[in-house]
Structures are given as C-alpha cells and as structure tokens.
N, CA and C atoms as a LAMMPS dump frame, in Angstrom:
ITEM: TIMESTEP
0
ITEM: NUMBER OF ATOMS
327
ITEM: BOX BOUNDS ff ff ff
-5.0000000000000000e+02 5.0000000000000000e+02
-5.0000000000000000e+02 5.0000000000000000e+02
-5.0000000000000000e+02 5.0000000000000000e+02
ITEM: ATOMS id mol type element x y z
1 1 1 N -191.21 -401.751 94.348
2 1 2 C -190.093 -402.59 94.741
3 1 3 C -189.72 -402.225 96.179
4 2 1 N -189.635 -403.236 97.033
5 2 2 C -189.246 -402.99 98.413
6 2 3 C -187.741 -402.791 98.504
7 3 1 N -187.271 -402.296 99.648
8 3 2 C -185.832 -402.107 99.85
9 3 3 C -185.101 -403.442 99.731
10 4 1 N -185.669 -404.492 100.273
11 4 2 C -185.053 -405.817 100.199
12 4 3 C -184.952 -406.306 98.754
13 5 1 N -185.997 -406.12 97.992
14 5 2 C -185.98 -406.512 96.58
15 5 3 C -184.952 -405.689 95.805
16 6 1 N -184.891 -404.391 96.108
17 6 2 C -183.918 -403.524 95.432
18 6 3 C -182.495 -403.963 95.769
19 7 1 N -182.235 -404.273 97.016
20 7 2 C -180.885 -404.708 97.415
21 7 3 C -180.505 -406.014 96.731
22 8 1 N -181.441 -406.939 96.635
23 8 2 C -181.154 -408.185 95.918
24 8 3 C -180.852 -407.906 94.452
25 9 1 N -181.594 -406.99 93.861
26 9 2 C -181.362 -406.633 92.459
27 9 3 C -180.011 -405.932 92.293
28 10 1 N -179.649 -405.075 93.238
29 10 2 C -178.343 -404.4 93.201
30 10 3 C -177.234 -405.435 93.295
31 11 1 N -177.382 -406.402 94.191
32 11 2 C -176.383 -407.46 94.324
33 11 3 C -176.238 -408.232 93.01
34 12 1 N -177.339 -408.535 92.358
35 12 2 C -177.286 -409.237 91.073
36 12 3 C -176.562 -408.399 90.025
37 13 1 N -176.858 -407.099 89.98
38 13 2 C -176.196 -406.2 89.035
39 13 3 C -174.694 -406.17 89.301
40 14 1 N -174.314 -406.036 90.565
41 14 2 C -172.885 -405.973 90.899
42 14 3 C -172.17 -407.28 90.573
43 15 1 N -172.828 -408.399 90.811
44 15 2 C -172.205 -409.687 90.498
45 15 3 C -172.037 -409.869 88.996
46 16 1 N -172.919 -409.289 88.24
47 16 2 C -172.829 -409.37 86.781
48 16 3 C -171.762 -408.412 86.25
49 17 1 N -171.771 -407.176 86.726
50 17 2 C -170.868 -406.141 86.2
51 17 3 C -169.542 -406.051 86.946
52 18 1 N -169.497 -406.501 88.199
53 18 2 C -168.312 -406.487 89.066
54 18 3 C -167.96 -405.097 89.602
55 19 1 N -168.359 -404.019 88.929
56 19 2 C -168.047 -402.652 89.35
57 19 3 C -169.097 -401.714 88.773
58 20 1 N -169.52 -400.775 89.586
59 20 2 C -170.49 -399.796 89.101
60 20 3 C -170.395 -398.56 89.985
61 21 1 N -170.921 -397.44 89.494
62 21 2 C -170.937 -396.212 90.292
63 21 3 C -172.286 -396.094 90.99
64 22 1 N -172.282 -395.376 92.101
65 22 2 C -173.546 -395.196 92.816
66 22 3 C -174.516 -394.367 91.975
67 23 1 N -173.977 -393.446 91.182
68 23 2 C -174.832 -392.626 90.325
69 23 3 C -175.593 -393.488 89.32
70 24 1 N -174.892 -394.409 88.673
71 24 2 C -175.536 -395.287 87.691
72 24 3 C -176.586 -396.189 88.337
73 25 1 N -176.242 -396.726 89.505
74 25 2 C -177.201 -397.607 90.183
75 25 3 C -178.414 -396.81 90.644
76 26 1 N -178.185 -395.619 91.187
77 26 2 C -179.3 -394.773 91.628
78 26 3 C -180.226 -394.466 90.456
79 27 1 N -179.652 -394.115 89.316
80 27 2 C -180.454 -393.823 88.125
81 27 3 C -181.226 -395.063 87.673
82 28 1 N -180.534 -396.183 87.646
83 28 2 C -181.15 -397.427 87.178
84 28 3 C -182.332 -397.852 88.045
85 29 1 N -182.226 -397.632 89.356
86 29 2 C -183.291 -398.058 90.268
87 29 3 C -184.243 -396.927 90.655
88 30 1 N -183.988 -395.722 90.158
89 30 2 C -184.894 -394.618 90.404
90 30 3 C -184.935 -394.151 91.847
91 31 1 N -183.785 -394.196 92.511
92 31 2 C -183.691 -393.732 93.899
93 31 3 C -182.514 -392.764 94.014
94 32 1 N -182.36 -392.161 95.183
95 32 2 C -181.279 -391.202 95.384
96 32 3 C -179.943 -391.914 95.597
97 33 1 N -178.86 -391.165 95.41
98 33 2 C -177.52 -391.71 95.67
99 33 3 C -177.39 -392.089 97.148
100 34 1 N -178.014 -391.307 98.023
101 34 2 C -177.959 -391.607 99.459
102 34 3 C -178.632 -392.944 99.756
103 35 1 N -179.743 -393.23 99.09
104 35 2 C -180.418 -394.522 99.269
105 35 3 C -179.496 -395.659 98.835
106 36 1 N -178.8 -395.472 97.725
107 36 2 C -177.861 -396.488 97.251
108 36 3 C -176.721 -396.664 98.246
109 37 1 N -176.213 -395.574 98.79
110 37 2 C -175.149 -395.666 99.799
111 37 3 C -175.61 -396.503 100.988
112 38 1 N -176.835 -396.275 101.436
113 38 2 C -177.372 -397.053 102.546
114 38 3 C -177.552 -398.518 102.142
115 39 1 N -178.066 -398.752 100.941
116 39 2 C -178.226 -400.128 100.453
117 39 3 C -176.883 -400.85 100.415
118 40 1 N -175.853 -400.17 99.916
119 40 2 C -174.522 -400.783 99.826
120 40 3 C -173.973 -401.065 101.223
121 41 1 N -174.2 -400.149 102.142
122 41 2 C -173.779 -400.372 103.526
123 41 3 C -174.44 -401.631 104.077
124 42 1 N -175.73 -401.77 103.863
125 42 2 C -176.449 -402.948 104.359
126 42 3 C -175.974 -404.226 103.662
127 43 1 N -175.77 -404.169 102.364
128 43 2 C -175.295 -405.343 101.631
129 43 3 C -173.888 -405.746 102.065
130 44 1 N -173.046 -404.753 102.35
131 44 2 C -171.655 -405.045 102.712
132 44 3 C -171.54 -405.768 104.051
133 45 1 N -172.598 -405.77 104.843
134 45 2 C -172.588 -406.511 106.104
135 45 3 C -172.649 -408.018 105.873
136 46 1 N -173.215 -408.434 104.751
137 46 2 C -173.383 -409.86 104.458
138 46 3 C -172.646 -410.36 103.221
139 47 1 N -172.177 -409.434 102.392
140 47 2 C -171.552 -409.819 101.126
141 47 3 C -170.231 -409.058 100.96
142 48 1 N -169.301 -409.621 100.178
143 48 2 C -168.002 -408.954 99.976
144 48 3 C -168.09 -407.795 98.984
145 49 1 N -168.77 -406.747 99.405
146 49 2 C -168.954 -405.547 98.602
147 49 3 C -168.197 -404.422 99.278
148 50 1 N -167.508 -403.618 98.494
149 50 2 C -166.748 -402.501 99.048
150 50 3 C -166.771 -401.333 98.076
151 51 1 N -166.425 -400.161 98.577
152 51 2 C -166.396 -398.961 97.744
153 51 3 C -164.981 -398.409 97.702
154 52 1 N -164.671 -397.717 96.609
155 52 2 C -163.387 -397.042 96.466
156 52 3 C -163.634 -395.626 95.965
157 53 1 N -162.694 -394.742 96.249
158 53 2 C -162.79 -393.338 95.86
159 53 3 C -161.896 -393.071 94.653
160 54 1 N -162.128 -391.939 94.001
161 54 2 C -161.236 -391.472 92.947
162 54 3 C -161.498 -392.08 91.587
163 55 1 N -160.531 -391.883 90.688
164 55 2 C -160.629 -392.381 89.325
165 55 3 C -160.723 -393.907 89.345
166 56 1 N -161.737 -394.437 88.721
167 56 2 C -161.948 -395.888 88.743
168 56 3 C -162.661 -396.353 89.996
169 57 1 N -163.049 -395.408 90.834
170 57 2 C -163.723 -395.748 92.082
171 57 3 C -165.172 -396.115 91.852
172 58 1 N -165.809 -396.511 92.902
173 58 2 C -167.211 -396.875 92.83
174 58 3 C -167.501 -398.025 93.764
175 59 1 N -168.469 -398.817 93.389
176 59 2 C -168.906 -399.953 94.185
177 59 3 C -168.407 -401.218 93.496
178 60 1 N -167.771 -402.066 94.267
179 60 2 C -167.173 -403.287 93.731
180 60 3 C -167.679 -404.5 94.503
181 61 1 N -167.646 -405.629 93.849
182 61 2 C -167.865 -406.908 94.506
183 61 3 C -166.552 -407.677 94.369
184 62 1 N -166.161 -408.405 95.405
185 62 2 C -164.9 -409.139 95.397
186 62 3 C -164.799 -410.029 94.168
187 63 1 N -163.608 -410.085 93.581
188 63 2 C -163.39 -410.832 92.338
189 63 3 C -163.812 -412.292 92.415
190 64 1 N -163.592 -412.921 93.573
191 64 2 C -163.871 -414.352 93.678
192 64 3 C -165.295 -414.656 94.146
193 65 1 N -166.131 -413.642 94.296
194 65 2 C -167.497 -413.869 94.757
195 65 3 C -168.449 -414.037 93.578
196 66 1 N -169.259 -415.065 93.654
197 66 2 C -170.3 -415.31 92.655
198 66 3 C -171.599 -415.535 93.408
199 67 1 N -172.653 -414.93 92.938
200 67 2 C -173.944 -414.991 93.615
201 67 3 C -174.479 -416.416 93.721
202 68 1 N -174.318 -417.196 92.677
203 68 2 C -174.887 -418.538 92.662
204 68 3 C -174.079 -419.548 93.477
205 69 1 N -172.928 -419.162 93.946
206 69 2 C -172.048 -420.07 94.672
207 69 3 C -172.423 -420.126 96.154
208 70 1 N -172.423 -421.305 96.723
209 70 2 C -172.68 -421.49 98.147
210 70 3 C -171.35 -421.484 98.881
211 71 1 N -171.277 -420.711 99.958
212 71 2 C -170.033 -420.574 100.7
213 71 3 C -170.142 -421.177 102.09
214 72 1 N -168.979 -421.541 102.62
215 72 2 C -168.912 -421.986 104.002
216 72 3 C -169.079 -420.779 104.911
217 73 1 N -169.686 -420.997 106.068
218 73 2 C -169.717 -419.958 107.085
219 73 3 C -168.311 -419.866 107.666
220 74 1 N -167.993 -418.739 108.268
221 74 2 C -166.65 -418.51 108.811
222 74 3 C -166.252 -419.615 109.778
223 75 1 N -167.148 -419.979 110.695
224 75 2 C -166.804 -421.011 111.681
225 75 3 C -166.624 -422.382 111.029
226 76 1 N -167.346 -422.665 109.954
227 76 2 C -167.164 -423.922 109.225
228 76 3 C -165.795 -423.951 108.556
229 77 1 N -165.442 -422.841 107.902
230 77 2 C -164.148 -422.767 107.234
231 77 3 C -163.004 -422.891 108.242
232 78 1 N -163.125 -422.2 109.371
233 78 2 C -162.066 -422.255 110.379
234 78 3 C -161.894 -423.654 110.938
235 79 1 N -162.983 -424.39 111.146
236 79 2 C -162.9 -425.768 111.627
237 79 3 C -162.176 -426.65 110.616
238 80 1 N -162.536 -426.541 109.351
239 80 2 C -161.877 -427.352 108.328
240 80 3 C -160.389 -427.01 108.218
241 81 1 N -160.052 -425.739 108.361
242 81 2 C -158.641 -425.334 108.323
243 81 3 C -157.867 -425.889 109.514
244 82 1 N -158.523 -425.968 110.68
245 82 2 C -157.854 -426.551 111.858
246 82 3 C -157.64 -428.056 111.696
247 83 1 N -158.564 -428.723 111.013
248 83 2 C -158.461 -430.169 110.802
249 83 3 C -157.453 -430.53 109.711
250 84 1 N -157.204 -429.632 108.798
251 84 2 C -156.36 -429.892 107.634
252 84 3 C -154.991 -430.484 107.976
253 85 1 N -154.233 -429.942 108.938
254 85 2 C -152.902 -430.503 109.228
255 85 3 C -152.93 -431.937 109.774
256 86 1 N -154.067 -432.388 110.257
257 86 2 C -154.183 -433.725 110.851
258 86 3 C -154.527 -434.8 109.822
259 87 1 N -154.774 -434.385 108.586
260 87 2 C -155.195 -435.322 107.545
261 87 3 C -154.004 -435.901 106.798
262 88 1 N -154.231 -437.082 106.233
263 88 2 C -153.237 -437.674 105.35
264 88 3 C -153.159 -436.872 104.054
265 89 1 N -152.153 -437.185 103.223
266 89 2 C -151.898 -436.404 102.013
267 89 3 C -153.108 -436.344 101.078
268 90 1 N -153.711 -437.485 100.767
269 90 2 C -154.849 -437.5 99.843
270 90 3 C -156.056 -436.767 100.427
271 91 1 N -156.353 -437.035 101.704
272 91 2 C -157.482 -436.355 102.341
273 91 3 C -157.225 -434.853 102.452
274 92 1 N -155.985 -434.462 102.681
275 92 2 C -155.636 -433.043 102.765
276 92 3 C -155.871 -432.35 101.428
277 93 1 N -155.553 -433.03 100.338
278 93 2 C -155.791 -432.445 99.013
279 93 3 C -157.287 -432.264 98.751
280 94 1 N -158.09 -433.242 99.177
281 94 2 C -159.54 -433.12 99.023
282 94 3 C -160.054 -431.958 99.867
283 95 1 N -159.564 -431.851 101.112
284 95 2 C -159.983 -430.768 101.993
285 95 3 C -159.592 -429.414 101.407
286 96 1 N -158.406 -429.315 100.84
287 96 2 C -157.973 -428.057 100.218
288 96 3 C -158.884 -427.685 99.057
289 97 1 N -159.307 -428.688 98.286
290 97 2 C -160.193 -428.392 97.161
291 97 3 C -161.569 -427.925 97.652
292 98 1 N -162.037 -428.484 98.752
293 98 2 C -163.304 -428.037 99.337
294 98 3 C -163.18 -426.592 99.811
295 99 1 N -162.091 -426.289 100.501
296 99 2 C -161.878 -424.924 100.987
297 99 3 C -161.726 -423.93 99.844
298 100 1 N -161.036 -424.36 98.787
299 100 2 C -160.854 -423.466 97.64
300 100 3 C -162.182 -423.204 96.931
301 101 1 N -162.999 -424.239 96.812
302 101 2 C -164.269 -424.115 96.103
303 101 3 C -165.33 -423.381 96.918
304 102 1 N -165.418 -423.674 98.21
305 102 2 C -166.526 -423.165 99.015
306 102 3 C -166.12 -422.157 100.091
307 103 1 N -164.824 -421.961 100.302
308 103 2 C -164.383 -420.992 101.297
309 103 3 C -164.352 -419.6 100.709
310 104 1 N -164.673 -418.612 101.51
311 104 2 C -164.66 -417.224 101.033
312 104 3 C -163.262 -416.761 100.699
313 105 1 N -162.263 -417.279 101.409
314 105 2 C -160.9 -416.818 101.19
315 105 3 C -159.979 -417.927 100.693
316 106 1 N -160.533 -419.06 100.297
317 106 2 C -159.684 -420.162 99.889
318 106 3 C -159.02 -420.784 101.103
319 107 1 N -157.854 -421.363 100.941
320 107 2 C -157.139 -422.005 102.035
321 107 3 C -156.151 -421.024 102.627
322 108 1 N -156.174 -420.873 103.95
323 108 2 C -155.188 -420.034 104.617
324 108 3 C -153.873 -420.78 104.676
325 109 1 N -152.798 -420.026 104.564
326 109 2 C -151.454 -420.65 104.614
327 109 3 C -151.055 -420.914 106.048
C-alpha cells in the first residue's frame, strides 16, 4: 500500500468512525504512530481533520464533513455569499440551500 492509498484509507476510516486514536490507526495499517501523525498532517491540509489532546482526544473529522459529498471551493463559496444580499427573497432561499448543502461552513451570517 502506498502512502497515498493509506491516507485515502485513513480518511475513509475517519469519515466512518468520526474519531479514532493514532495508536489504533497505526496498528490497523501496520505503520508507526509517527507515520500516522505525518499522514494526518498531510490530510489536514486538504480535509477538515484535526487532533485533540487528553481524555477523549485523538484524531477527528469535522462533524459536517462527509467523504461522498462534493463541496464548493473557498472562492466559489465566497462569491455566492457576496451575491446573496443582491438576490430576491426566493432566489436568496435557493442560494442559502446551495450554500448549506455544498459549502464547507454553511451560510455565513
């Protein structure tokens, strides 16, 4: 398994479980904890993955993130948010639903 394949598999595991420890992932993939730390660092550059310390800590994926979901790029979302105040009521509601469904952060207030 290449590093890229392992990272994709780790992302799938995290999206399924929502939270896991680096120890469990390292054991599951047969690599060191340091390798998992590096994999998580690389994944966190492109995906909403973060780590926490202490009791209940570990590796998490953002609650609203789903692997199969297609998201807007940041610049696409920002453009739609800038256009939102210029729309009529019905079109604004449609735009809000698009942002809620495909935006990483939903609609900004």
